[in-house]
Steps between C-alpha positions, in 0.01 A plus 500: 500500500244625248429817699754769582578632847291820538645757741330750732149344489230590749362196680231440755446181707160357613475225763126454480234478231315790653795731440568368150142493379450865592821610331421290187143643482632856520769435243249339255263794540791731401570300178512698180606248238502136612444249779674164466422220744650153505372255759440142586136590572279806550169559679348786291252614770775536757470801734843666512417758772306404813549772753195501722305309246536389132511782255336426166712745296807305608383164365749363254264442205350851552846660495600314181165585335533866589855529364410300187214742425756786536711343223756316708611168354439227759684177414492195728693169474357217715621150570321242290303307762193282484237763590670817395268561198234650716742753646642596159151542355385703796794738459472540122126579525593806699614702188659454164826649632532208743670198340600173670716216385571169670854363533603143574703212356345333198626166609217278622528409872747782578464655846721808422324823542522878458576603853588861457327758715581830339317823416650761276333844449604719202840309488597738785402344830490122566405277787676158545479234764288230647154671535250417226165669442319201660235451766650467852809710423407840648694428822519755777806546722442695812708585807432298817279664770679655795515339835246728654242420233565136550462528875170678467323293239457125537453465127865598444648222713651303215841659493604705202433245228139559390570869451747414227281262308132480602338163438141630531300774340147545629475845338518337151681801349869422578460164315163510319351196328753254373786717624435318830649166415699214653655265240574249776128456572331519162578146374650620169206723397695818559865580478515868586352589159182374335581194295184292496236618250196425720662697782600797277161517342372608844742789491771629725232646729393154628668370813742216442495415872256509792668798656328456830685176567787464252827697526658651186855425395724811499795577270845641561555723199750733338488715192726769357422792274759640267488837326728566206699312237466168682123528453561532124696173514201329664276656236723346231477158669117530480509625141723214398254246633210683331658561161626142470148395410432463124383823333172339404436354847134486594320411816285194457224586740129514446288805563547868429877491472554201283765526226644815645847576362778558751682819414882519509643731764750775407855441616588869545448628852260791549618836633308536826538750784677311788395757760131395492601140549736585782203652684284192420773262604529646845181362638363659815574391849759263642634365166654836409784436740623223278606704196858498383740550209668186360685365200257246352522218252206301366539127539309218329440133488351449155501257218390479135150377592437842662606682181867556559768412240719327757467364852621732769583417864629837626306472826687183592840632396451830684391331823802268487729807445355686797513203734864427406600863559312549833727640765287505816135405466239332279124519549308272265120485510339277233186314413674170444846348550600196287873503453771248591859551595608225261328477155285195500158366434432739219537810709750737339477846656805585717347731767553247782853437381579871501364532857699201610824630354457849658403360845796251475733792437361688804541195728852427379614864531303557823315795349200689639259384231127444524255340257125499570269296281124565527286229342131404539444156649277395214361630168149660512302176440351237735720236657282237337629617158790269393680799351504673840661200670747468216592863537563448876725207426699684233557791739614248768739344255641836417550615857552202742386162365763301312863526417450777240324745733647828618515419874619143448794611288599768748489252787687241301785738421544675833393245766655155562288205606637530849413867513137425409462207740635706779221754477171429665296751299319364203482850353762516217534873553640435848799316355827681547811542282843405638537869594187485716259688275156364440349434160219739591753788503543450126163369389136534618192363321166646602141502390188709581179434679217717637209440741161652558195470720155432342271592776199264533607308190366173637144649514473533119308219327760457230777445757290254705422303184860476389645437845225312681743235639773738613557719795404851400762780521481861407875519447649434158844494343614532145835477322591806297555443135794675326450662165813531276859537620714771660873457543684769701879491520701712743204736526602677180413261213169333435319279248119521499283299262215258436716190503559230760810297570451207267604385154172602345551859609871530447630298204342713235343212307187444708298773672522858385593733793622853525702677774733797563833529668551816704824665616424788742675823407429668830744366761548543868718343769337286772634289790608146389673193632396260766572750779390811309849640529557525115338702233364402159367687205136417414250636249255735672174377344595128472615500864163649608318244287683212667436644850136541416480135395673396825278726712201329349645159599580607857193704581683827519378840384548503122702811505733389778845578357719391791408154638570293185749736326800271541423150374847382612451597864489223748203647679303537171579134399393394851180709481398339173587153610340517842182667366472240220553209740266635766222573254541151346473335840190704593330418172582129537355495848177672393469353149667157502385424148743748351814364326768451762850357514390225742278344229762297313263292299157547330349244744618707800351812342170334421471384863546858612225611261265240644580582861531876464188578703591263782827688580365848442511733811190675628383820344626706789842329479516553126441870549779521752738303271427710190546820699871407515537487120711771349497579132430237233832318488529134603785251469473299178416130594839361407467124531136482403458168314873449535473123537261458213610313185472753223381272216231349724349851526548647158547194277784468253718801591631619168155517345328656794751773564498599131121540514509687829778749421 
């Protein structure tokens, strides 16, 4: 590892953009020396605080300008993308103390990118994870309404789901302008940040969607703030990227900032009062409960094109180490999963192999061991996009489609042909080991959806124009996109970062990502084991973080510290499995065009899309169905496109998977 293990660091976790943006805004406003930002993209006019309405003084560009005028050095590294010049120019025109450089491979045709989402203030406090300063990322996470409120208000008859992730915003302040976006509906014009010049020239204040009839796409998010020496390590990572540019480097833009020299950053860390940042770090409200003390190490996936002397893949190696050493539980939430048990087809990361080996040990030794994978059903782009379909196929190949997939290898090793033929259930998780334990006791794969009700949506002209030939419905559904990755092992160790599970994020010679590994120093004993008759030592803050993530999935109060405390417990496994399966069945009944395990080919799925309105229940029936939803979790559609020939979908496999991941 390039970075040392830093002990006794103060950390804070954020599970929504709303929490993170407020804390980041307060920390930047407290800056005395420097603000370093590395990001795949930035929306300069992003409102970071939106409590009861957007607050002008908390707009990102206004904060940066205010601090630059006060003498704070603002340095920003952005991914080199097609339309990023407008953003960089817009930022540098704020003040001469604001400097921006673009980072990307010089090789023509390369798709590798700067994918870090990190903010470092005064080399003292840093934020790392999967939430960028982009439009559409200020997610809100709220507790579900109580039963009395639901019984007394017909507008609340959609279960708990919409109160986690609202799909509508008629007030226009929670998601103003282009923050209200659905990448699945915008035909490539908008991808969560503003990439098309004609669109961006209208500004972030213009609506990307017709909010009266189009639902937004929410995000499942996580970010961690670190105060102390680990923040200095993240600052050094930024400074290394920045100072690797030639001393006479000049921006080649036209206008007022042409030929501006980029100044080298000092390597020595400033002496700043940590107390002020501790106060700024503990943002108000619910997030303050997720503060802890951990040993922290900065991790990176980086290569020479990003300014580093050597390639580093410490994120990959650390994740493998934690998975291999897991004793009881693994929770893995990630934006993408492309990893095979057996190295093949130009996929080289070994995350799936590590999971396979650990689950195999648990089956062979009859251990109480539980792995939960949470993965979005598709990337945030329309299904018509070939890259989206390719991503779905690569995830299928990693999990269940083909001999190298995780589930296929587990079934091959622990179930004979006779065992499989003797079972009526087509669900692979219902298969049992020779000792009578189901695969679902060791592994569960879930995804996230949310629903909402657009009252009188069909009355709007824009909706009637777009859906003239379809049966109108006020009820909508959206998959929930995942930003970044969080791996939690035994409720006491965690890796949080901007990466996904794929070669481009993990091998260290493609995308540039950053993460941290956390070991909780504050321990406590909790009930453990399948029957809860054992005890285990967990990390106080990391355990609370994992419970909060599960409460969000299951529709429980966010601060419930009892229901999901023991991941190994039979009743907790059963609660997750039954809730996921019931929600998936309800969603399939109401929205038959969603990806589902019964659609084994593209042709079958296309027929469902064509006939989706013929099989849809009535509005009153839909309301009754959706009232039964709990939380946001749904069973991942294992088997979707399982009979499809891969190369007929994505073309020549080796080339397509190299481009995709």
